[in-house]
C-alpha positions in Angstrom: 177.4 157.5 106.1 176.3 155.2 103.3 179.3 153.0 103.8 178.6 152.6 107.5 174.9 152.0 106.9 175.6 149.2 104.3 178.2 147.5 106.6 175.7 147.5 109.5 173.0 145.9 107.3 175.4 143.2 106.1 176.5 142.4 109.6 172.9 142.2 110.8 172.1 139.8 107.9 175.2 137.6 108.6 174.5 137.4 112.4 170.8 136.6 112.3 171.5 133.0 113.1 174.9 133.3 114.8 176.7 135.9 116.9 179.8 136.3 114.7 180.9 136.9 111.1 184.2 136.7 109.3 185.6 140.1 108.4 186.4 138.8 104.9 182.7 138.0 104.4 181.9 141.7 105.2 184.4 142.9 102.6 183.1 140.5 100.0 179.4 141.0 100.5 179.4 144.8 101.0 181.7 145.4 98.0 183.2 148.3 99.9 187.0 148.8 99.5 188.9 147.0 102.2 190.5 150.0 103.8 187.2 151.8 104.1 185.3 148.9 105.6 188.2 148.2 108.0 188.0 151.8 109.1 184.2 151.5 109.8 184.6 148.2 111.6 187.3 149.8 113.9 184.9 152.7 114.5 182.1 150.4 115.4 184.4 148.4 117.7 185.4 151.6 119.6 181.8 152.6 119.9 180.9 149.3 121.4 178.6 148.1 118.6 180.7 145.0 118.0 183.8 143.2 119.2 186.7 142.6 116.8 188.8 139.5 117.5 191.4 138.7 114.8 189.5 138.0 111.6 186.1 137.9 113.2 183.5 140.4 114.3 181.2 139.3 117.2 177.9 140.9 118.4 175.4 140.2 121.1 171.6 140.8 121.0 171.8 144.3 122.4 174.5 145.3 119.9 172.4 144.0 117.1 169.5 146.2 118.2 171.7 149.2 118.4 173.1 148.4 114.9 169.6 148.3 113.5 168.7 151.6 115.1 171.9 153.2 113.9 171.3 151.9 110.4 167.9 153.6 110.4 169.4 156.8 111.7 171.8 156.7 108.7 168.9 156.4 106.3 168.3 152.6 106.0 164.7 151.6 105.3 163.2 150.6 108.6 161.7 147.3 107.3 165.1 146.4 105.8 166.9 147.0 109.1 164.3 145.2 111.3 164.0 142.2 108.9 167.2 140.8 110.4 166.0 141.1 114.0 163.9 138.4 115.7 161.2 138.8 118.3 163.2 136.9 120.9 166.1 139.4 121.0 163.8 142.3 121.0 161.9 140.9 124.0 165.1 139.8 125.7 166.6 143.3 125.5 163.4 144.8 126.9 163.3 142.3 129.8 167.0 143.0 130.7 166.3 146.8 130.5 163.4 146.4 133.0 165.4 144.2 135.3 168.4 146.5 135.2 166.0 149.2 136.6 164.8 146.8 139.4 161.4 146.1 137.7 159.9 142.6 138.1 158.9 141.4 134.6 155.9 139.4 133.5 155.6 138.5 129.8 152.5 137.8 127.8 150.2 138.5 130.7 146.7 137.2 130.1 143.5 138.0 132.0 139.8 138.1 131.6 137.7 141.2 132.3 134.1 142.1 131.3 133.7 138.7 129.6 136.7 139.5 127.3 140.2 138.0 127.2 143.1 140.4 127.2 146.8 140.0 126.7 149.7 142.5 127.5 153.1 141.8 126.1 155.1 143.0 129.1 154.2 144.1 132.6 157.0 145.8 134.6 156.4 146.0 138.3 158.2 148.4 140.7 156.0 149.6 143.6 153.9 151.6 143.1 154.3 151.5 139.2 153.0 149.0 136.8 154.3 149.5 133.2 151.9 148.0 130.7 153.9 147.7 127.5 152.9 146.7 124.0 156.0 145.8 121.9 155.9 146.7 118.2 158.2 145.3 115.5 158.3 147.6 112.5 156.2 147.4 109.4 155.6 150.0 106.7 153.5 152.9 107.8 153.7 152.0 111.5 155.2 155.2 112.6 152.1 157.3 111.6 148.5 156.6 112.1 149.1 153.0 113.0 151.2 154.0 116.0 148.3 156.1 117.3 145.9 153.1 116.8 148.4 150.9 118.8 148.5 153.5 121.6 144.7 153.7 121.7 144.5 149.9 122.0 147.1 149.8 124.7 145.3 152.4 126.7 142.2 150.2 126.5 144.1 147.1 127.6 145.7 148.9 130.5 142.5 150.5 131.6 140.9 147.0 131.6 143.8 145.7 133.7 143.5 148.5 136.2 139.8 147.9 136.6 140.3 144.1 136.9 142.9 144.7 139.7 139.9 145.3 142.0 139.7 141.5 142.1 142.0 139.9 144.6 142.7 137.0 142.3 143.9 139.3 139.5 146.2 141.2 142.0 147.6 137.8 143.1 148.2 136.9 139.5 150.0 140.2 138.8 152.0 139.8 142.1 150.8 143.0 143.8 148.6 141.5 146.5 150.4 143.4 149.2 150.4 146.8 147.5 148.1 149.5 148.9 147.8 151.3 145.5 149.2 151.3 142.0 149.7 153.4 138.9 149.1 151.5 135.7 151.0 153.2 132.9 150.3 152.2 129.2 153.4 152.4 127.0 154.2 151.5 123.3 157.7 150.2 122.7 159.2 150.1 119.2 162.5 149.7 117.4 162.8 153.3 116.1 161.1 156.6 116.9 157.5 157.1 115.8 156.3 160.4 114.3 154.5 160.8 117.6 156.3 160.7 121.0 152.9 160.6 122.8 149.3 159.9 122.1 147.1 161.8 124.6 150.0 161.5 127.1 150.6 157.9 126.4 154.4 157.4 125.7 155.6 155.8 122.5 159.2 154.9 123.4 162.0 153.7 121.1 163.5 150.6 122.5 166.9 152.1 123.0 165.4 154.8 125.1 163.5 152.5 127.4 166.1 152.5 130.2 166.0 156.3 130.4 162.2 156.2 130.4 162.1 153.7 133.2 164.6 155.7 135.3 162.4 158.7 135.0 158.9 157.2 135.1 158.2 158.3 138.7 159.5 161.8 138.0 157.1 162.3 135.1 154.1 160.4 136.7 151.9 163.5 136.7 152.7 164.3 133.0 151.9 160.9 131.5 148.7 158.8 131.1 148.2 156.5 134.0 145.4 154.8 135.9 145.5 155.1 139.7 143.9 152.4 141.8 143.7 152.2 145.6 143.5 148.7 147.1 143.1 149.9 150.8 139.4 149.3 150.9 139.4 146.2 148.9 139.4 142.7 150.2 
């Protein structure tokens, strides 16, 4: 367990700027006996967390995210594991996850409502659902009270967007001008699980569980926090 965790951390560090690392480098930096580290690398290859090709290990953005999550599961400090991830690969993975489930994606969506400017990290559109997601990288203490604070703020942002959608110009900007109604769902997305899976029915979803969440969002619509807006009587 400790050996696998340390190898994962060293691979994450080595591949922060490039998508491959020499196996010899992993042996040297981890200071783990060659036979043991080779065994772990083969295991990670079989599990699809990396690709072994001769004397090199290659990873893509999704594999790096999975590595970080696995390292945390194996006891790595969350800040240590997430330090080697950048915002772009976090956001890219989420975007691909939404698109794989046939959601249209809008990033960094800005709007004005009640004389206040608002911004939502990701909007996922799939009639009649609008996922309003706040993406959280990890910092110490986030999984406790801070995650609840984030959920409260996201509910406020999503409520503002739902109210603002009464305006035809806002609906056009979102891309739902032809919809008759919509469910706006606030969600918090993070690298690893929070101490809280929900805050007052608002989901706090680990990034690697986002695809399952998206597939079942309609099924659980009555059980999660959402704002229903009808556009039938609006101009």
